[in-house]
Every structure is written in structure tokens, then in C-alpha cells.
C-alpha positions in Angstrom: -0.2 0.1 -0.2 1.2 3.6 -0.8 3.6 5.4 -3.7 6.2 3.3 -4.2 8.6 3.0 -6.8 11.7 0.6 -7.2 14.1 2.8 -5.6 11.7 3.4 -2.6 11.2 0.0 -1.9 14.9 -0.5 -2.3 15.8 1.6 0.2 13.3 1.0 2.5 14.5 -2.7 2.4 18.6 -1.4 2.9 17.7 1.1 5.5 15.9 -1.7 7.8 18.7 -4.4 7.2 21.1 -1.4 7.6 19.7 -0.8 11.3 20.0 -4.4 11.7 23.4 -4.5 10.9 24.6 -1.7 13.3 23.5 -4.0 16.1 26.5 -6.5 15.3 29.9 -5.7 16.0 31.1 -8.2 13.0 28.5 -6.4 10.4 28.8 -2.8 11.8 29.8 -0.4 9.0 29.5 -3.0 6.1 27.6 -2.7 3.1 23.9 -4.8 3.2 24.6 -4.8 -0.8 27.8 -6.5 0.0 26.0 -9.5 1.3 23.0 -9.8 -0.4 21.8 -8.8 -4.1 18.4 -7.2 -3.5 16.0 -7.2 -6.7 12.9 -5.3 -6.2 9.6 -5.1 -7.9 7.3 -2.2 -7.5 3.7 -2.2 -9.3 2.3 1.3 -8.2 2.3 2.4 -12.0 -0.2 0.2 -13.0 -2.6 1.8 -10.2 -1.6 5.2 -11.3 -3.0 5.2 -14.5 -6.3 3.5 -13.1 -6.5 6.5 -10.9 -6.4 8.9 -13.3 -9.2 7.4 -15.1 -11.1 7.3 -11.7 -10.8 10.6 -11.6 -11.9 11.6 -15.2 -15.4 9.8 -14.5 -18.1 10.9 -12.1 -20.8 8.6 -10.0 -20.2 6.0 -7.4 -17.0 4.0 -7.6 -18.3 0.7 -8.5 -19.9 1.8 -11.5 -16.9 3.7 -12.7 -14.8 0.6 -11.9 -17.2 -1.1 -14.4 -16.7 1.7 -17.4 -12.9 1.3 -17.1 -12.8 -2.4 -16.6 -15.6 -3.2 -19.2 -14.4 -6.4 -19.7 -14.4 -7.8 -15.9 -18.2 -9.1 -15.6 -18.6 -7.1 -12.1 -21.3 -8.5 -9.8 -24.0 -6.7 -8.3 -22.0 -7.8 -5.2 -18.7 -6.6 -6.3 -20.7 -3.2 -7.0 -21.9 -2.9 -3.7 -18.7 -3.9 -2.0 -16.9 -1.5 -3.7 -19.2 1.6 -3.1 -19.8 0.6 0.1 -16.1 0.8 1.0 -16.0 3.9 -1.1 -18.5 5.7 1.4 -16.7 4.4 4.3 -13.4 5.6 3.6 -13.3 8.0 0.6 -13.2 10.9 3.0 -10.0 9.6 4.1 -6.8 11.3 3.0 -5.2 8.0 2.7 -7.7 6.9 0.1 -6.1 7.0 -3.0 -2.8 6.5 -2.0 -3.1 3.7 -0.2 -6.8 2.0 0.5 -7.7 2.2 -3.3 -4.2 0.1 -4.1 -5.9 -3.4 -2.2 -9.2 -2.2 -4.1 -7.9 -2.3 -7.3 -5.7 -5.4 -6.7 -8.9 -7.6 -5.3 -11.4 -6.2 -8.0 -9.5 -5.7 -11.0 -7.5 -7.2 -13.8 -4.8 -5.0 -12.7 -3.5 -8.0 -10.9 -2.8 -9.8 -13.8 0.3 -7.7 -15.3 1.6 -7.1 -11.8 1.5 -11.0 -11.2 3.5 -11.2 -14.4 5.9 -8.3 -13.7 6.8 -10.0 -10.6 7.1 -13.6 -12.3 9.5 -12.2 -14.9 11.6 -10.9 -12.0 11.9 -14.1 -10.2 12.1 -16.5 -13.3 15.3 -14.0 -14.3 16.8 -14.2 -11.1 16.4 -18.3 -11.0 17.8 -18.2 -14.3 20.8 -16.5 -13.3 21.7 -17.8 -10.0 19.3 -21.2 -9.5 15.8 -21.2 -7.2 18.1 -22.6 -4.3 19.6 -18.8 -3.8 16.4 -17.0 -4.4 14.7 -15.9 -1.3 11.6 -13.7 -2.2 9.9 -11.5 0.5 6.7 -9.8 0.3 4.9 -7.0 2.8 1.5 -6.2 3.4 -0.3 -6.2 0.3 3.0 -7.8 -1.2 2.4 -10.9 0.3 -0.5 -11.3 -1.8 0.8 -10.5 -4.7 4.2 -12.8 -4.0 1.4 -15.6 -3.0 -0.8 -15.0 -5.9 2.1 -14.9 -8.7 3.7 -18.1 -7.3 0.6 -20.2 -7.4 0.3 -19.5 -11.2 3.9 -19.4 -12.1 4.3 -22.4 -10.6 0.9 -24.0 -10.9 -0.9 -25.3 -13.9 -1.6 -21.5 -15.5 0.0 -20.7 -18.8 2.0 -17.8 -17.6 3.3 -15.7 -20.7 4.6 -12.2 -20.7 3.7 -9.5 -23.0 7.0 -10.1 -24.7 5.9 -13.9 -25.3 8.4 -14.6 -22.5 6.8 -18.3 -20.6 7.4 -17.8 -17.2 6.8 -21.3 -15.8 8.3 -22.4 -13.2 8.7 -26.1 -12.2 8.9 -26.7 -8.1 11.6 -29.5 -8.6 13.5 -27.8 -11.3 13.3 -24.1 -9.7 12.5 -24.7 -6.1 13.0 -21.6 -4.0 15.9 -20.8 -1.3 13.0 -19.4 0.6 9.4 -17.2 0.7 9.4 -14.4 3.4 5.8 -13.5 4.1 6.1 -9.8 6.4 2.6 -9.0 7.7 0.9 -11.8 5.7 -2.5 -10.7 4.1 -2.6 -13.6 1.7 -5.8 -15.1 3.0 -7.5 -12.0 3.6 -7.3 -11.1 0.1 -7.2 -14.8 -1.7 -9.4 -14.6 -5.1 -8.8 -17.6 -7.4 -7.0 -20.2 -5.2 -7.0 -20.9 -1.4 -3.9 -20.0 0.6 -3.7 -23.2 2.4 -4.3 -25.4 -1.0 -2.0 -23.4 -3.4 1.4 -24.7 -4.4 3.1 -21.8 -2.7 4.2 -24.0 0.4 7.6 -25.5 1.6 8.3 -29.5 1.2 8.0 -32.1 -1.2 4.2 -30.6 -2.4 5.4 -27.1 -2.7 7.3 -24.3 -4.7 10.1 -23.2 -1.7 12.3 -25.1 0.5 11.6 -22.6 3.7 8.5 -20.6 4.4 8.7 -17.9 7.0 5.7 -15.3 8.6 6.4 -12.9 10.3 3.8 -11.1 12.3 3.9 -8.6 14.9 1.4 -9.1 17.8 0.4 -5.7 17.8 -0.1 -5.0 14.0 -3.8 -5.1 13.6 -3.4 -5.6 9.8 -2.3 -9.2 9.3 -4.6 -10.2 12.3 -7.1 -10.2 9.5 -8.0 -13.6 8.6 -4.5 -14.9 9.4 -2.7 -17.5 7.7 -2.1 -20.1 10.4 -1.2 -23.3 8.9 -1.5 -26.5 11.4 1.0 -29.5 12.1 -1.9 -32.0 10.9 -0.4 -33.3 7.6 -3.1 -31.2 5.6 -0.6 -28.7 4.4 2.8 -29.8 4.3 4.2 -33.6 6.2 3.9 -33.3 10.0 7.9 -34.7 10.1 8.9 -31.6 8.7 6.7 -29.0 9.7 9.2 -27.3 12.2 11.8 -27.3 9.9 10.5 -25.8 7.0 7.6 -23.2 8.1 7.8 -20.8 11.1 5.5 -18.2 12.3 7.6 -15.5 14.2 5.6 -13.0 16.2 7.7 -10.3 18.0 5.9 -7.9 20.5 8.3 -5.3 20.8 7.9 -1.4 19.7 10.0 1.0 18.7 7.9 3.4 16.7 3.9 3.4 16.7 4.1 2.3 12.7 4.7 -1.4 13.8 3.2 -2.3 10.2 6.2 -0.6 8.7 8.8 -3.0 6.9 11.4 -1.2 8.4 10.1 -1.7 11.9 9.9 -5.5 11.2 13.2 -5.6 9.8 15.1 -3.8 12.8 13.6 -7.0 15.2 16.4 -9.5 16.0 13.6 -11.8 16.0 12.7 -11.0 12.6 16.3 -10.0 11.0 18.4 -13.1 12.8 16.6 -15.9 11.1 16.6 -13.9 7.7 20.6 -13.3 8.1 21.2 -16.8 8.8 19.0 -18.3 5.8 20.4 -15.4 3.5 24.2 -15.1 4.3 25.0 -17.9 6.9 25.4 -15.0 9.9 25.3 -16.5 13.0 26.8 -14.4 15.8 28.0 -16.0 19.0 26.0 -15.5 22.6 28.1 -12.1 23.6 27.5 -10.7 20.5 23.9 -11.5 19.8 23.5 -10.4 23.4 24.9 -6.8 23.0 23.0 -6.6 19.4 19.6 -7.8 21.0 20.1 -5.1 24.0 21.3 -2.4 21.4 17.6 -2.8 19.9 15.8 -2.9 23.2 17.4 0.6 24.1 15.1 1.5 20.9 11.8 0.4 22.4 9.0 2.7 23.3 7.0 1.6 26.3 4.2 4.3 25.6 3.3 3.4 21.9 3.6 -0.1 23.0 1.1 0.5 25.7 -1.3 2.3 23.5 -0.9 -0.4 20.4 -1.9 -3.0 23.4 -4.7 -1.5 24.2 -6.0 -0.6 20.7 -4.8 -3.7 18.8 -3.8 -6.1 21.7 -7.0 -8.4 21.8 -8.5 -7.2 18.3 -11.3 -10.0 17.3 -12.4 -8.4 13.6 -16.2 -8.7 13.4 -16.9 -7.8 9.9 -17.6 -11.1 8.0 -15.7 -9.6 4.9 -12.0 -9.5 5.3 -11.4 -6.9 2.6 -13.7 -4.2 4.3 -12.4 -6.0 8.0 -8.7 -5.5 6.6 -9.1 -1.6 5.4 -10.6 -0.6 8.8 -7.7 -2.2 10.5 -5.2 -0.3 8.3 -7.2 3.2 8.7 -7.4 2.6 12.9 -3.3 2.0 12.6 -2.7 5.2 10.4 -5.0 7.4 12.6 -2.8 6.3 15.7 0.5 6.6 13.9 -0.6 10.4 12.6 -1.4 11.0 16.0 1.9 10.4 17.4 3.1 12.2 14.5 5.0 9.7 12.5 4.5 8.8 9.2 2.3 5.8 7.7 
């Protein structure tokens, strides 16, 4: 969600990881790029043109969607859902820059070129360094994009880029080194395939060796219809569950915007497992303890208490997961701005 391009996304990742590097003596002063090749994929440009077309039309949002995307058979229910979202959120200043991104991805065919762009970047990376050396990270709306893209690229779908390049991948020949879902909303926004049934899973039935989820306990956004696979042989074999899947739930707070990617990456609970997988970083206990102490010195108890009061026991009551997701995002945004931080 929000206004991003490849440069800003890369900057956000590097800033978050650089903060983490600064906690450890053996990594201090070292470049993130010297340890990792970071390839970013932004898709905001796909939304911008659609936003402009919306501005050029009048009437309820659902009707304008139908006019622009005439090839999509919008159901009456879909139109009503779109109009209801507009009625509830359009007065919010973030409607066109944040909330509309989610609505456009979920309801329009813009999802397809976005998935193709991401699939092409993944396929290119795999062709250059091999699947085992490729880790895919998605954040927020990006987790839905990552899931849907990989479900199509590794699935039975015929995935061809605009230039005619075949993007289909084999889960055997092109198995990924890891998938990292930060503030995962893929289940709340699932469409053509159920998240718990897709090929986007670790192990012999999936397309990756490792599947990691990072869900802050006070981040209300991934609490909406969360993805919680269970160790009962229905997703991956019970014998390998604990070695190939992990849910990490940090609860420390250094800023009110706990949904921010940089906030996630700064937490040792998040970056240490990543560093071990990505470049084999395993600090000895004294260095790890010193790093964690440096991180905890940044935490802010007042903001943590406010977030705990607002979202600690969040139990969404709206059965429409898209509505609930955007309501949660708006509530967090209002709190973040109340603390005079950026969202």
C-alpha cells in the first residue's frame, strides 16, 4: 500500500537491514549490498493510470470501475462492496494512495500484469543464480501479490509475458530457497486459489524449501483472517513441519507504525533468522546479546501500551475480510499520525 517505486522499495529494505547490521560488531560498517543482491519489484505504476481514469469519471466508484474495466463481469455484490468501501473510506486522505491500491488489486484485472511483472523478475533471478539462491520477500499487500504470482508461476496456468516469454516454473527444477511473508494478508485477499491449498508452501508438495511468516503481535493488519497452517499433515507432512515452516511474532515496539517494513526488519526476532538463511550469519552469544540490548534500547513503552490497548485483543467482527483489513489499516494509520509519525 502507498506510493512506491523500485528505488523507494530498495531504500526501505536497505535502511531496515542496515539498522540491523548496526547492532552487531562483526557487521557494523558493512554494506547490505555486499552480502545480498536485492532485486525489487514495484507495481504502483499500474495503479496510477487507473486512478487517473477514475478521476475523469463521475458517479459511484463501483460504476466507474465497470466503465473502465468493461471486460470484467462485475457482479452486483462486487459493485455494492466497492461502493460501500468508498462510502466508508473515501473521505480519508489515504484513500487514493493506500486503500485504493488494495481495492484495485482485489477487484480489477490490474492484478494480472502485476503478477506477470513479479513472475518475470523471479524467473530471471532463478535463471541467473538458481532457485535455491533466491528468496522472495513480500510485505503487506505484497504478500498477496507474492502468493498469487507464485501460485500461477508454479501452477498449471499458462503464464506468458507481454513479450511472449514463458514464465512457468517447475517446483522441482526451480524450487526457491525461501519465501518470507511480512505482515501476511494473502489469506484475507485470496481470490482464485485458497492459500492453504496452493503450491505456495514448503516441502515436497510446494515451490520453496523454507516458508517464514513474520507477524507482529500488535500489528492489526495481518490479524485479519491470518494464515495459520497447522501441523496435522494437511498442508505439509507433519515430520518436516517445524523444520520448513516458522511463524515469528515479535512484540517489541520502537515506533507506533509497527506495520512498517523497517520496523519489522529491525527486530532481532525477524532479521536474525533471515540473516542465517540468506548469508549464514550466526553471531556468538555475547555478540547476539549485545545486539539485542542495542535494539531494546530503542523500544518505546508508551507507544507499545497504546497499541496494546487498541489492537492487542483485536477480534475482527466484519465477516468481509477486505472491509475488515482496510478498517484495521485505517485505525492503525490514525494512531500513527496521532504520534506524528509517517504511515
